[in-house]
N, C-alpha and C positions, 0 to 999 in steps of 0.2 A: 230651467238649464240650458243655455248654447252648446251644443256639438261643435265643438273643434275640427278644426280643417283639417288636421289628419287623421283623426279618429272618421271622419267624413270619408276623406280619402281612401282608406283603407277596406270602407263599408263596399264603398263604391267599385274599388278593383277587385272583392271577394264575388257581388254583386256579378259584374262581366266575366271575370273568371269562369264562374257555374254558368252564364251563358252559352258563352262561347265551347265549354266543354258538353253542352246539352246539343249545343246543331251539332257538334264535329260526327260525322257519319264514318263509323269504324267499320274495317271490313274483317273477314274472319283470320289476314294474314296479320294485322293489327293485334288482331289477340293472341292468334297460334304461331308465333314465327318459325316456319320450321328453317331449318339449316341446313341438311341432307338427310339423305337415306343411308343408311348403314349398307356393308355387303350382306347382312343378313336381311336385308330392307324394314328394317325398322326405323323408325321417324328420329332425326334428332335435332332438337331445340335448341335455341338462338341460349338457350342458357345451359348449357350442358346434359339436359334430362331426354333421355329415351322413353320412346313410348312403342306400341303396339296395337293393331284396330283390327278387332272382328266382328264381324257380319253378325247379328242376331236373329236366329229363329223367333219369325214371325206367326203367331196361331189366330185365326177368329176365333176372339171370344162367344161371339155367336152361338158360334158351331158345336162347340165343345161342352162335354156333360161337368157336372158341378165336381164329379172328382178329378176328372182332368184338369180343370182350373182351380182346383185345391192344391194338386198335385204339384203345378208350374209354381206358385204363389210359394209352396213350403221351398220347390227347390231355387228359387230365387233369395229365400229369407235364407238357404242353407250358402247359399253363394256368399249371401253380405256377412254372416257369421265367421266361414271359414278364413274369406279372403278381407283381410280386414285395412288394407293399402288402399290409396284413391285410385277409384277408376272414375270415369266419367261417360257418363250412356247420353249419347247424341241422336235425334230423331230428324228426319229429313222428310219433307213435307213437297214434292217436286213432280210439276208434268211427266207425266211420259215422254219420253224419249223415242221418237219412230224415223227419226231423222235416215240412219241407216236404210229400214225397210223399206220406204218412198222413195229411197236412192235407187235400194233394188227394183222396185216392181218400175220407175220411172225407167231406165234402163233395158226393160223386158219390154213396156210401152213401145220404145222408139222402136225394137226391135220389129213387135207386132206392128207398126206402122210400116217399116218397111218391107214388110211381107205382103200388106194388107188385109189380114184377117181381121175382119170387124166385130166378130164376136170374141175376141179376143181382147179387143183394143177395148170392148165396151167393160167386159170386167174386169180387167188392170186399172179402168178409171175408177171404179165403183169399189175396187181395195184400194185406189191413193184416197181418195175421198176418207172410208173410213179409217184409216190412220193418220190422216186430220185431222180428224174430230175424236180419233184416241188422242190425238198429240194436245190436243184442248181441255178438255172433259174429265180425263182420267188421270187419278193425281197417287202417286205410288207414296205409301209411309212405308221407309227403312229404319231400322235401329239399330245403333252402331256401339259396341262397348270400346272402349280406348282405357288402355292401362300404363301406369308410367314408374320408373326408377331412375336412378341415378347413377346405372350402369349398365353395359353390357351384359353382364353375367348375371345380375339382379335382376334385371328385366327378363334372362331368361328362365329364373328363380321361380320369378311370379308368372311367367305363361305357363310352367310347366305347374305352380300349386291350382291356378285360375283354371286349365282343362278339364284340371281332378275334379274340382270340386262343381264345376258345371255345365260339364261337356255337352248336354242334352238342349241346353238353354245358347249353346252361339253357334254357329258351324267351325269347328276344329282347325279348317286351315285359314288361316290370318288372309286379309286382303292384300292382294300385290299392288309393288311398288306403283304399276299404271291406274289401278283401282282407287288407292289414297288419292294419287292425284287429284284424277277423274272428282272424286269425292270432296275434298278442301275447294279444286276449281269451284263444282256445285255450290259447296255454302258462300262462295266470296260472288260466284255469279248464278242467283236461281234463273233455273231453265224459264224462260216465258214462253209463250205460244209461238211455234216453228212452222 
């Protein structure tokens, strides 16, 4: 049986739509459209949802005992039982940022060169080389927990519940607005070698 032109066109449109959707690169801002930050430093999204972000405590699992590992897992399970609303755990895996430290030592290098102190110049050059190597080789893994609510009052209630149920799993002080901006900027523009 021959395929009708209308069906053939529909299939082609569907295939082309899927191809264009696959090839379209999405940024973090496309996936997480932030409208603004409130006075209480909460994130407000375009759809009217409010959010708060906390940095999670990380533990080197190779360095803890079986009992400590069991305690951490049971604490996380308790959090998931008590806090039944939606949470998002986001993990970042970026190269270490050493730009500020390099700038600091380059300033010191300039001062040492002005004074003509050869030993100091050599030591500072070694420090700068080590910092550049760290920025290329060392990777920071950080984990963040984000909670959501439809109003600020509801978000504050959820924050209270979250902090009471898992105070040892997260840092109890939320990220500042600048830290949140840096975090979302990193997700949108991952750091490469500097």
